[in-house]
DRENTORLUM-235926 format. One record per residue: x, y, z of N, C-alpha, C in turn; residue number from 1. Coordinates in Angstrom, 3 decimals. Layout:
residues N
<atom <X Y Z> <X Y Z> <X Y Z> NUM>
...
This chain:
residues 222
<atom <-41.368 -190.505 85.004> <-40.692 -189.171 85.609> <-41.180 -188.847 86.961> 1>
<atom <-42.505 -189.175 87.166> <-43.059 -188.808 88.487> <-42.550 -189.693 89.588> 2>
<atom <-42.167 -190.998 89.301> <-41.724 -191.787 90.189> <-40.231 -191.466 90.547> 3>
<atom <-39.387 -190.955 89.465> <-38.060 -190.440 89.685> <-38.109 -189.321 90.680> 4>
<atom <-39.072 -188.298 90.358> <-39.240 -187.128 91.239> <-39.552 -187.310 92.712> 5>
<atom <-40.511 -188.420 92.807> <-40.802 -188.742 94.201> <-39.729 -189.407 94.819> 6>
<atom <-38.736 -190.092 94.193> <-37.648 -190.627 94.743> <-36.763 -189.478 95.190> 7>
<atom <-36.628 -188.542 94.431> <-35.773 -187.361 94.729> <-36.279 -186.702 96.038> 8>
<atom <-37.507 -186.565 96.081> <-38.043 -185.900 97.231> <-37.687 -186.805 98.565> 9>
<atom <-37.781 -188.024 98.505> <-37.431 -189.025 99.571> <-36.106 -188.734 99.963> 10>
<atom <-35.148 -188.736 99.007> <-33.719 -188.525 99.329> <-33.486 -187.375 99.910> 11>
<atom <-34.133 -186.228 99.537> <-33.942 -184.848 100.122> <-34.379 -184.941 101.578> 12>
<atom <-35.384 -185.703 101.953> <-35.959 -185.810 103.313> <-34.944 -186.634 104.062> 13>
<atom <-34.410 -187.711 103.534> <-33.484 -188.614 104.175> <-32.214 -188.038 104.489> 14>
<atom <-31.682 -187.061 103.425> <-30.438 -186.426 103.822> <-30.619 -185.459 104.962> 15>
<atom <-31.782 -185.073 105.143> <-31.998 -184.004 106.330> <-32.025 -184.870 107.572> 16>
<atom <-32.347 -186.124 107.548> <-32.305 -186.900 108.703> <-31.021 -187.679 109.027> 17>
<atom <-30.246 -187.990 107.937> <-29.100 -188.881 108.068> <-27.876 -188.026 108.341> 18>
<atom <-27.843 -186.853 107.823> <-26.668 -185.997 107.998> <-27.004 -184.762 108.876> 19>
<atom <-26.325 -183.732 108.586> <-26.715 -182.493 109.295> <-28.114 -182.252 109.049> 20>
<atom <-28.816 -181.485 109.811> <-30.338 -181.155 109.794> <-30.356 -179.972 108.855> 21>
<atom <-31.308 -179.979 107.932> <-31.525 -178.899 106.925> <-32.405 -177.749 107.643> 22>
<atom <-31.988 -176.610 107.072> <-32.838 -175.422 107.763> <-34.169 -175.490 106.668> 23>
<atom <-35.137 -174.694 107.282> <-36.403 -174.520 106.554> <-36.185 -173.870 105.143> 24>
<atom <-35.269 -172.936 105.155> <-34.939 -172.251 103.806> <-34.254 -173.183 102.779> 25>
<atom <-33.278 -174.106 103.319> <-32.691 -174.968 102.511> <-33.631 -176.058 101.916> 26>
<atom <-34.506 -176.481 102.754> <-35.492 -177.553 102.375> <-36.335 -176.948 101.426> 27>
<atom <-36.907 -175.601 101.543> <-37.830 -175.066 100.571> <-37.169 -174.874 99.156> 28>
<atom <-35.750 -174.590 99.204> <-35.086 -174.296 97.850> <-34.965 -175.666 97.252> 29>
<atom <-34.883 -176.724 98.009> <-34.701 -178.111 97.231> <-36.061 -178.418 96.677> 30>
<atom <-37.125 -178.244 97.396> <-38.450 -178.503 96.957> <-38.829 -177.726 95.732> 31>
<atom <-38.411 -176.476 95.731> <-38.728 -175.403 94.737> <-38.028 -175.887 93.312> 32>
<atom <-36.901 -176.470 93.505> <-36.125 -176.875 92.459> <-36.806 -178.131 91.818> 33>
<atom <-37.240 -178.879 92.752> <-38.130 -180.192 92.167> <-39.312 -179.859 91.364> 34>
<atom <-39.925 -178.708 92.149> <-41.315 -178.323 91.341> <-40.987 -177.780 89.952> 35>
<atom <-39.819 -177.032 89.773> <-39.523 -176.502 88.580> <-39.290 -177.531 87.393> 36>
<atom <-38.701 -178.752 87.860> <-38.523 -179.892 87.038> <-39.856 -180.283 86.523> 37>
<atom <-40.943 -180.690 87.548> <-42.025 -181.056 87.168> <-42.864 -180.104 86.153> 38>
<atom <-42.838 -178.873 86.405> <-43.356 -177.817 85.500> <-42.699 -177.883 84.114> 39>
<atom <-41.379 -177.981 84.084> <-40.678 -177.986 82.580> <-40.999 -179.312 82.037> 40>
<atom <-41.315 -180.553 82.796> <-41.700 -181.647 82.202> <-43.144 -181.692 81.469> 41>
<atom <-44.110 -181.004 82.178> <-45.379 -180.802 81.616> <-45.329 -179.892 80.375> 42>
<atom <-44.504 -178.795 80.338> <-44.448 -178.049 79.370> <-43.674 -178.623 78.064> 43>
<atom <-42.688 -179.532 78.376> <-41.984 -180.291 77.334> <-42.964 -181.235 76.691> 44>
<atom <-44.019 -181.766 77.359> <-45.037 -182.679 76.749> <-45.736 -182.015 75.587> 45>
<atom <-45.792 -180.646 75.726> <-46.460 -179.943 74.704> <-45.564 -179.161 73.715> 46>
<atom <-44.323 -179.654 73.763> <-43.367 -179.039 72.854> <-42.722 -177.756 73.364> 47>
<atom <-42.806 -177.389 74.557> <-42.389 -176.139 75.158> <-40.992 -176.389 76.017> 48>
<atom <-40.006 -175.853 75.551> <-38.740 -175.989 76.301> <-38.177 -174.567 76.801> 49>
<atom <-38.547 -174.333 78.170> <-38.240 -172.987 78.577> <-36.732 -172.704 78.568> 50>
<atom <-35.821 -173.661 78.697> <-34.539 -173.475 78.558> <-33.991 -173.110 77.227> 51>
<atom <-34.604 -173.589 76.199> <-33.980 -173.411 74.813> <-34.752 -172.396 74.044> 52>
<atom <-35.941 -171.963 74.681> <-36.688 -170.832 73.935> <-36.699 -169.486 74.594> 53>
<atom <-36.575 -168.481 73.845> <-36.756 -167.093 74.411> <-38.069 -166.597 74.482> 54>
<atom <-39.059 -167.381 73.890> <-40.510 -167.053 73.894> <-41.259 -168.253 73.995> 55>
<atom <-41.548 -168.774 75.324> <-42.360 -169.980 75.581> <-43.751 -169.808 75.154> 56>
<atom <-44.297 -168.484 75.109> <-45.617 -168.369 74.676> <-45.758 -168.638 73.152> 57>
<atom <-44.669 -168.314 72.449> <-44.757 -168.724 70.832> <-44.806 -170.248 70.906> 58>
<atom <-43.845 -170.820 71.501> <-43.915 -172.358 71.481> <-45.157 -172.923 72.060> 59>
<atom <-45.810 -172.420 72.904> <-47.040 -172.899 73.286> <-48.265 -172.813 72.195> 60>
<atom <-48.166 -171.605 71.659> <-49.167 -171.248 70.527> <-48.880 -172.247 69.498> 61>
<atom <-47.617 -172.533 69.000> <-47.308 -173.252 67.872> <-47.658 -174.756 68.155> 62>
<atom <-47.802 -175.051 69.590> <-48.004 -176.416 69.842> <-49.591 -176.859 69.723> 63>
<atom <-50.406 -175.785 69.659> <-51.847 -175.969 69.795> <-52.381 -176.522 68.410> 64>
<atom <-53.462 -177.399 68.522> <-54.238 -177.857 67.449> <-54.901 -176.458 66.733> 65>
<atom <-55.191 -176.837 65.429> <-55.611 -175.608 64.487> <-57.174 -175.765 64.344> 66>
<atom <-57.916 -174.893 64.553> <-59.453 -174.904 64.256> <-59.632 -174.017 63.208> 67>
<atom <-60.053 -174.601 61.993> <-60.281 -173.824 60.764> <-61.498 -172.951 60.836> 68>
<atom <-61.527 -171.916 60.264> <-62.643 -170.828 60.198> <-63.610 -171.257 58.888> 69>
<atom <-64.882 -171.107 58.898> <-65.569 -170.514 59.912> <-66.053 -171.526 61.210> 70>
<atom <-66.355 -170.965 62.377> <-66.784 -171.827 63.248> <-68.113 -171.176 63.868> 71>
<atom <-68.903 -172.020 64.539> <-70.135 -171.694 65.034> <-70.453 -172.472 66.424> 72>
<atom <-71.262 -171.885 67.167> <-71.597 -172.497 68.477> <-72.459 -173.755 68.262> 73>
<atom <-71.950 -174.821 68.872> <-72.904 -175.922 69.147> <-72.771 -176.539 70.490> 74>
<atom <-73.677 -177.201 71.068> <-73.749 -177.805 72.284> <-72.510 -178.532 72.554> 75>
<atom <-72.135 -179.382 71.538> <-71.005 -180.363 71.749> <-69.780 -179.647 71.699> 76>
<atom <-69.666 -178.510 71.073> <-68.326 -177.717 71.120> <-68.096 -177.144 72.524> 77>
<atom <-69.200 -176.373 73.116> <-68.885 -175.854 74.398> <-68.752 -176.887 75.460> 78>
<atom <-69.188 -178.004 75.310> <-69.215 -179.063 76.433> <-68.009 -179.824 76.309> 79>
<atom <-67.564 -180.247 75.181> <-66.472 -181.105 75.072> <-65.119 -180.567 74.396> 80>
<atom <-65.123 -179.411 73.867> <-63.865 -178.642 73.465> <-62.998 -179.658 72.655> 81>
<atom <-63.509 -180.071 71.663> <-62.781 -181.087 70.775> <-61.450 -180.442 70.200> 82>
<atom <-60.357 -181.302 70.480> <-59.036 -180.893 70.004> <-58.359 -179.736 70.929> 83>
<atom <-58.924 -179.343 71.805> <-58.371 -178.414 72.734> <-57.292 -178.981 73.540> 84>
<atom <-56.150 -178.282 74.017> <-55.130 -178.812 74.687> <-55.009 -178.145 75.994> 85>
<atom <-54.398 -178.670 77.013> <-54.300 -178.074 78.293> <-53.375 -176.912 78.223> 86>
<atom <-53.621 -176.014 79.123> <-52.738 -174.775 79.177> <-52.019 -174.952 80.440> 87>
<atom <-50.559 -175.039 80.394> <-49.804 -174.945 81.535> <-50.026 -173.737 82.371> 88>
<atom <-49.905 -173.862 83.725> <-50.134 -172.794 84.599> <-49.257 -171.634 84.476> 89>
<atom <-48.165 -171.833 84.141> <-47.183 -170.657 83.911> <-47.741 -169.836 82.586> 90>
<atom <-48.203 -170.654 81.595> <-48.756 -169.894 80.356> <-49.935 -169.204 80.720> 91>
<atom <-50.868 -169.927 81.529> <-52.256 -169.294 81.929> <-52.060 -167.944 82.648> 92>
<atom <-51.052 -167.909 83.551> <-50.694 -166.645 84.309> <-50.279 -165.555 83.337> 93>
<atom <-49.342 -166.064 82.370> <-48.785 -165.041 81.508> <-49.957 -164.408 80.566> 94>
<atom <-50.915 -165.244 80.243> <-52.042 -164.763 79.405> <-53.177 -164.098 80.339> 95>
<atom <-53.080 -164.152 81.541> <-54.024 -163.651 82.473> <-55.458 -164.247 82.253> 96>
<atom <-55.256 -165.652 82.176> <-56.407 -166.538 82.038> <-56.955 -167.011 83.296> 97>
<atom <-58.255 -166.686 83.589> <-58.729 -167.287 84.773> <-59.082 -168.798 84.727> 98>
<atom <-59.320 -169.463 85.750> <-59.586 -170.798 85.913> <-59.116 -171.564 87.191> 99>
<atom <-59.524 -172.805 87.195> <-58.945 -173.579 88.424> <-58.009 -174.659 88.048> 100>
<atom <-57.190 -174.418 87.211> <-56.114 -175.322 86.745> <-56.308 -176.211 85.586> 101>
<atom <-57.443 -176.231 85.068> <-57.701 -177.108 83.890> <-58.128 -176.418 82.689> 102>
<atom <-57.398 -175.197 82.487> <-57.659 -174.494 81.275> <-57.239 -175.202 80.033> 103>
<atom <-57.896 -174.835 78.898> <-57.512 -175.385 77.632> <-57.584 -174.390 76.535> 104>
<atom <-56.973 -174.761 75.380> <-56.747 -173.745 74.401> <-56.669 -174.419 72.938> 105>
<atom <-57.105 -173.668 71.975> <-56.789 -174.103 70.512> <-56.510 -172.731 69.566> 106>
<atom <-55.789 -172.867 68.494> <-55.576 -171.673 67.765> <-56.492 -171.641 66.618> 107>
<atom <-56.824 -170.513 65.965> <-57.604 -170.350 64.791> <-56.627 -170.142 63.690> 108>
<atom <-57.167 -170.279 62.427> <-56.449 -170.215 61.254> <-55.987 -168.786 61.124> 109>
<atom <-54.666 -168.648 60.930> <-54.019 -167.286 60.795> <-54.322 -166.757 59.323> 110>
<atom <-54.692 -165.412 59.169> <-54.740 -164.747 57.906> <-54.827 -163.145 58.161> 111>
<atom <-54.348 -162.502 57.146> <-54.387 -160.982 57.301> <-53.698 -160.604 58.443> 112>
<atom <-52.606 -161.262 58.970> <-51.803 -160.923 60.060> <-52.627 -161.058 61.529> 113>
<atom <-53.727 -161.888 61.320> <-54.356 -162.167 62.592> <-53.774 -163.336 63.370> 114>
<atom <-53.657 -163.341 64.660> <-53.321 -164.385 65.416> <-54.208 -164.700 66.621> 115>
<atom <-55.100 -165.579 66.403> <-56.153 -165.741 67.508> <-56.228 -167.103 68.205> 116>
<atom <-56.505 -167.108 69.456> <-56.721 -168.430 70.187> <-58.028 -168.313 70.850> 117>
<atom <-58.683 -169.443 70.979> <-59.785 -169.603 71.911> <-59.272 -170.287 73.226> 118>
<atom <-59.541 -169.593 74.329> <-59.017 -170.087 75.669> <-60.199 -170.535 76.489> 119>
<atom <-60.183 -171.600 76.978> <-61.393 -172.083 77.921> <-60.969 -172.185 79.207> 120>
<atom <-61.668 -171.292 80.090> <-61.431 -171.166 81.582> <-62.390 -172.137 82.315> 121>
<atom <-61.919 -172.928 83.006> <-62.710 -173.968 83.812> <-63.278 -173.261 84.992> 122>
<atom <-64.561 -173.272 85.274> <-65.277 -172.543 86.293> <-66.002 -173.558 87.400> 123>
<atom <-65.382 -174.689 87.522> <-66.045 -175.590 88.605> <-66.650 -176.624 87.686> 124>
<atom <-67.312 -177.527 88.530> <-67.918 -178.745 88.056> <-69.483 -178.702 88.247> 125>
<atom <-70.010 -179.244 87.193> <-71.526 -179.435 87.113> <-71.978 -180.431 88.136> 126>
<atom <-73.092 -180.130 88.767> <-73.739 -180.908 89.729> <-75.079 -181.184 89.345> 127>
<atom <-75.556 -182.443 89.650> <-77.081 -182.687 89.466> <-77.871 -182.457 90.778> 128>
<atom <-79.094 -182.670 90.845> <-79.928 -182.398 91.813> <-79.473 -182.946 93.182> 129>
<atom <-78.814 -184.106 92.970> <-78.333 -184.954 94.334> <-77.099 -184.342 94.656> 130>
<atom <-76.499 -183.390 94.017> <-75.104 -182.907 94.414> <-73.979 -183.780 93.909> 131>
<atom <-74.229 -184.642 92.990> <-73.205 -185.553 92.390> <-72.461 -184.635 91.223> 132>
<atom <-71.206 -184.862 91.304> <-70.362 -184.036 90.288> <-70.274 -184.735 88.940> 133>
<atom <-70.378 -183.920 87.881> <-70.366 -184.322 86.701> <-69.182 -183.574 85.834> 134>
<atom <-69.517 -183.042 84.527> <-68.540 -182.466 83.649> <-68.096 -181.084 84.229> 135>
<atom <-66.743 -180.769 83.974> <-66.201 -179.404 84.374> <-66.928 -178.443 83.259> 136>
<atom <-67.236 -177.199 84.055> <-67.866 -176.141 83.226> <-66.843 -175.222 82.668> 137>
<atom <-67.008 -174.706 81.464> <-65.943 -173.808 80.823> <-66.722 -172.594 80.303> 138>
<atom <-65.986 -171.409 80.322> <-66.256 -170.173 79.771> <-65.242 -170.114 78.682> 139>
<atom <-65.491 -169.480 77.445> <-64.733 -169.365 76.339> <-64.509 -167.964 76.089> 140>
<atom <-63.028 -167.724 75.888> <-62.661 -166.382 75.588> <-61.829 -166.377 74.136> 141>
<atom <-61.989 -165.391 73.364> <-61.273 -165.272 72.152> <-60.114 -164.221 72.502> 142>
<atom <-58.918 -164.629 72.272> <-57.770 -163.704 72.411> <-57.028 -163.453 71.172> 143>
<atom <-56.708 -162.177 71.007> <-55.791 -161.741 69.974> <-54.379 -161.591 70.524> 144>
<atom <-53.376 -161.991 69.690> <-52.028 -161.943 70.132> <-51.234 -160.988 69.264> 145>
<atom <-50.188 -160.452 69.953> <-49.306 -159.444 69.156> <-48.093 -160.295 68.444> 146>
<atom <-47.172 -159.440 68.146> <-45.931 -160.060 67.506> <-45.115 -160.821 68.566> 147>
<atom <-45.277 -160.470 69.806> <-44.485 -161.167 70.826> <-45.303 -162.321 71.474> 148>
<atom <-46.477 -162.532 70.970> <-47.452 -163.508 71.350> <-48.123 -163.294 72.724> 149>
<atom <-48.037 -162.047 73.194> <-48.595 -161.725 74.411> <-49.979 -161.124 74.042> 150>
<atom <-50.854 -161.145 74.937> <-52.386 -160.829 74.666> <-52.480 -159.284 74.359> 151>
<atom <-53.234 -159.045 73.080> <-53.521 -157.593 72.827> <-54.858 -157.287 73.423> 152>
<atom <-55.792 -158.148 73.098> <-57.284 -157.878 73.294> <-58.025 -159.263 73.588> 153>
<atom <-59.059 -159.286 74.264> <-59.896 -160.509 74.361> <-61.331 -160.166 74.522> 154>
<atom <-62.261 -161.033 74.069> <-63.735 -160.873 74.314> <-64.227 -162.291 74.772> 155>
<atom <-65.260 -162.166 75.632> <-65.928 -163.414 75.999> <-66.975 -163.963 74.955> 156>
<atom <-66.711 -165.209 74.418> <-67.583 -165.757 73.455> <-68.736 -166.517 74.281> 157>
<atom <-68.429 -167.166 75.401> <-69.457 -167.902 75.955> <-69.092 -168.019 77.500> 158>
<atom <-70.162 -167.639 78.308> <-69.984 -167.508 79.831> <-70.948 -168.382 80.540> 159>
<atom <-70.532 -169.026 81.578> <-71.245 -169.859 82.454> <-71.662 -169.093 83.554> 160>
<atom <-72.997 -168.836 83.622> <-73.434 -167.942 84.795> <-74.116 -168.779 85.998> 161>
<atom <-74.860 -169.856 85.544> <-75.446 -170.746 86.705> <-75.661 -172.092 86.127> 162>
<atom <-76.173 -172.925 87.049> <-76.504 -174.367 86.673> <-77.449 -174.426 85.375> 163>
<atom <-78.266 -173.411 85.162> <-79.334 -173.530 84.243> <-78.750 -173.536 82.765> 164>
<atom <-77.444 -173.042 82.704> <-76.845 -172.877 81.416> <-76.605 -174.346 80.877> 165>
<atom <-76.617 -175.355 81.922> <-76.201 -176.543 81.315> <-77.439 -177.399 80.985> 166>
<atom <-78.673 -176.863 81.289> <-79.864 -177.555 80.958> <-80.227 -177.186 79.533> 167>
<atom <-79.644 -177.991 78.607> <-79.808 -177.724 77.294> <-81.194 -177.939 76.703> 168>
<atom <-82.049 -178.515 77.517> <-83.436 -178.908 76.937> <-84.357 -178.032 77.639> 169>
<atom <-84.083 -176.997 78.320> <-85.031 -175.997 79.000> <-85.290 -174.955 78.093> 170>
<atom <-86.521 -175.007 77.317> <-86.878 -174.048 76.195> <-87.163 -172.668 76.755> 171>
<atom <-87.213 -172.440 78.091> <-87.278 -171.104 78.606> <-86.010 -170.416 78.814> 172>
<atom <-84.815 -171.053 78.607> <-83.611 -170.415 78.787> <-83.144 -169.524 77.686> 173>
<atom <-82.282 -168.426 77.996> <-81.709 -167.646 76.922> <-80.273 -168.191 76.790> 174>
<atom <-80.004 -168.659 75.673> <-78.616 -169.271 75.158> <-77.787 -168.371 74.538> 175>
<atom <-76.543 -168.282 74.929> <-75.606 -167.589 74.309> <-75.086 -168.279 72.955> 176>
<atom <-74.910 -167.488 71.943> <-74.609 -168.133 70.621> <-73.554 -167.256 70.060> 177>
<atom <-72.528 -167.955 69.354> <-71.554 -167.090 68.756> <-71.107 -167.865 67.350> 178>
<atom <-70.560 -166.893 66.449> <-70.088 -167.418 65.275> <-68.872 -166.629 64.867> 179>
<atom <-67.765 -167.223 64.302> <-66.610 -166.474 63.831> <-66.414 -166.701 62.402> 180>
<atom <-66.488 -165.807 61.405> <-66.467 -166.097 60.085> <-65.115 -166.123 59.635> 181>
<atom <-64.930 -166.603 58.196> <-63.555 -166.639 57.700> <-62.819 -165.289 57.594> 182>
<atom <-63.722 -164.191 57.648> <-63.103 -162.941 57.630> <-62.794 -162.287 59.012> 183>
<atom <-62.923 -163.167 60.134> <-62.797 -162.674 61.397> <-63.873 -161.732 61.993> 184>
<atom <-65.056 -161.951 61.441> <-66.195 -161.214 61.978> <-66.860 -162.081 63.129> 185>
<atom <-66.866 -161.535 64.315> <-67.275 -162.206 65.394> <-68.821 -161.838 65.782> 186>
<atom <-69.766 -162.679 65.731> <-71.122 -162.415 66.180> <-71.420 -163.085 67.505> 187>
<atom <-71.759 -162.166 68.514> <-72.212 -162.727 69.720> <-73.732 -162.376 69.943> 188>
<atom <-74.525 -163.470 70.214> <-75.998 -163.354 70.285> <-76.555 -164.134 71.467> 189>
<atom <-77.625 -163.461 72.121> <-78.397 -164.036 73.173> <-79.741 -164.610 72.316> 190>
<atom <-79.916 -165.854 72.390> <-81.029 -166.417 71.648> <-82.133 -167.049 72.656> 191>
<atom <-83.361 -166.650 72.341> <-84.416 -167.206 73.284> <-84.964 -168.456 72.791> 192>
<atom <-84.697 -169.689 73.638> <-85.164 -170.879 73.208> <-86.689 -170.968 73.139> 193>
<atom <-87.382 -170.223 74.153> <-88.869 -170.082 74.051> <-89.545 -169.466 72.962> 194>
<atom <-88.913 -168.374 72.412> <-89.436 -167.721 71.230> <-88.742 -168.028 70.143> 195>
<atom <-87.713 -168.746 69.951> <-86.928 -169.214 68.812> <-86.560 -168.076 68.065> 196>
<atom <-85.955 -167.010 68.774> <-85.391 -165.763 68.043> <-84.247 -165.177 68.776> 197>
<atom <-83.455 -164.407 68.050> <-82.326 -163.787 68.686> <-82.822 -162.500 69.387> 198>
<atom <-82.396 -162.347 70.622> <-82.741 -161.234 71.357> <-81.848 -159.996 71.300> 199>
<atom <-80.487 -160.348 71.471> <-79.490 -159.207 71.282> <-78.483 -159.763 70.322> 200>
<atom <-77.697 -158.754 69.760> <-76.495 -159.215 68.982> <-75.635 -158.297 68.939> 201>
<atom <-74.236 -158.544 69.039> <-73.213 -157.583 68.839> <-72.182 -158.255 67.737> 202>
<atom <-71.532 -157.452 67.048> <-70.722 -157.809 65.974> <-69.342 -157.258 66.098> 203>
<atom <-68.299 -157.906 66.226> <-67.001 -157.348 66.287> <-66.108 -157.726 65.288> 204>
<atom <-65.182 -156.971 64.776> <-64.087 -157.162 63.886> <-62.738 -157.017 64.468> 205>
<atom <-61.736 -157.438 63.811> <-60.341 -157.277 64.284> <-59.753 -156.156 63.512> 206>
<atom <-59.219 -155.167 64.055> <-58.646 -153.783 63.480> <-57.048 -154.156 63.252> 207>
<atom <-56.578 -153.247 62.566> <-55.071 -153.236 62.260> <-54.173 -153.539 63.437> 208>
<atom <-54.553 -152.928 64.652> <-53.840 -153.237 65.836> <-54.147 -154.351 66.550> 209>
<atom <-55.011 -155.283 66.029> <-55.424 -156.614 66.647> <-56.333 -156.373 67.771> 210>
<atom <-56.957 -155.256 67.920> <-58.010 -155.138 68.877> <-59.416 -155.398 68.374> 211>
<atom <-60.246 -155.895 69.128> <-61.591 -156.169 68.696> <-62.396 -155.052 68.745> 212>
<atom <-62.958 -154.619 67.608> <-63.713 -153.459 67.207> <-65.212 -153.557 67.191> 213>
<atom <-66.080 -153.116 68.118> <-67.481 -153.253 67.948> <-68.020 -152.574 66.810> 214>
<atom <-68.592 -153.166 65.905> <-69.364 -152.706 64.782> <-70.840 -152.512 64.874> 215>
<atom <-71.427 -153.440 65.712> <-72.922 -153.275 65.811> <-73.274 -153.763 67.226> 216>
<atom <-74.068 -153.306 67.807> <-74.756 -153.672 69.027> <-76.345 -153.403 68.987> 217>
<atom <-77.040 -154.423 68.984> <-78.508 -154.476 68.663> <-79.450 -155.119 69.591> 218>
<atom <-80.391 -154.562 70.149> <-81.414 -155.240 70.933> <-82.642 -155.361 70.121> 219>
<atom <-83.131 -156.722 69.883> <-84.174 -156.807 68.928> <-85.490 -156.962 69.729> 220>
<atom <-86.482 -156.030 69.188> <-87.730 -155.922 69.928> <-88.546 -157.413 69.709> 221>
<atom <-89.469 -157.598 70.611> <-90.345 -158.683 70.401> <-91.203 -158.524 69.177> 222>
């Protein structure tokens, strides 16, 4: 399809040279229509057809892989995001999801009227001491969705603050840690690798309106 679209662009440009000259406005309309075809192709690859669906957000949600509960933080999970699928930019904008064009998502098991997704926002590329680029860095957000599949509420599960967050073997670091139980109880913790203990903990539940409700916020003394 990319080859076909490229040929279309060439034909558009040739038509501007071989016949009457195109105005800038006409050229932009032609290119915009080609871009819409490319976007529709990417969405269709994930089972999302904007022309046939009155709710592309629902189609996007239904196209995602399922992550069974309970889940808990692991280094591999936040680094490699297993079974997460790309988020098309139109969908990312509708969900107000930040990132640099490489966002990913997965849905959680539905129960008790809950409809949840974990959305990964790409925040740049990891670099080593010599400035060589490595893996893409992601923050993780937990979204609750309403009946129309639009966001109701969201909380941050895991945030990238600086390069030290990727030094998984530095025992002086404070590590962010999260769990989500089968009853949709969300635990967010800061864990001291040096002292091998939790420093702070917040616990959220999902209320009837699908908002995240803070049940406990505790700072644990040394």
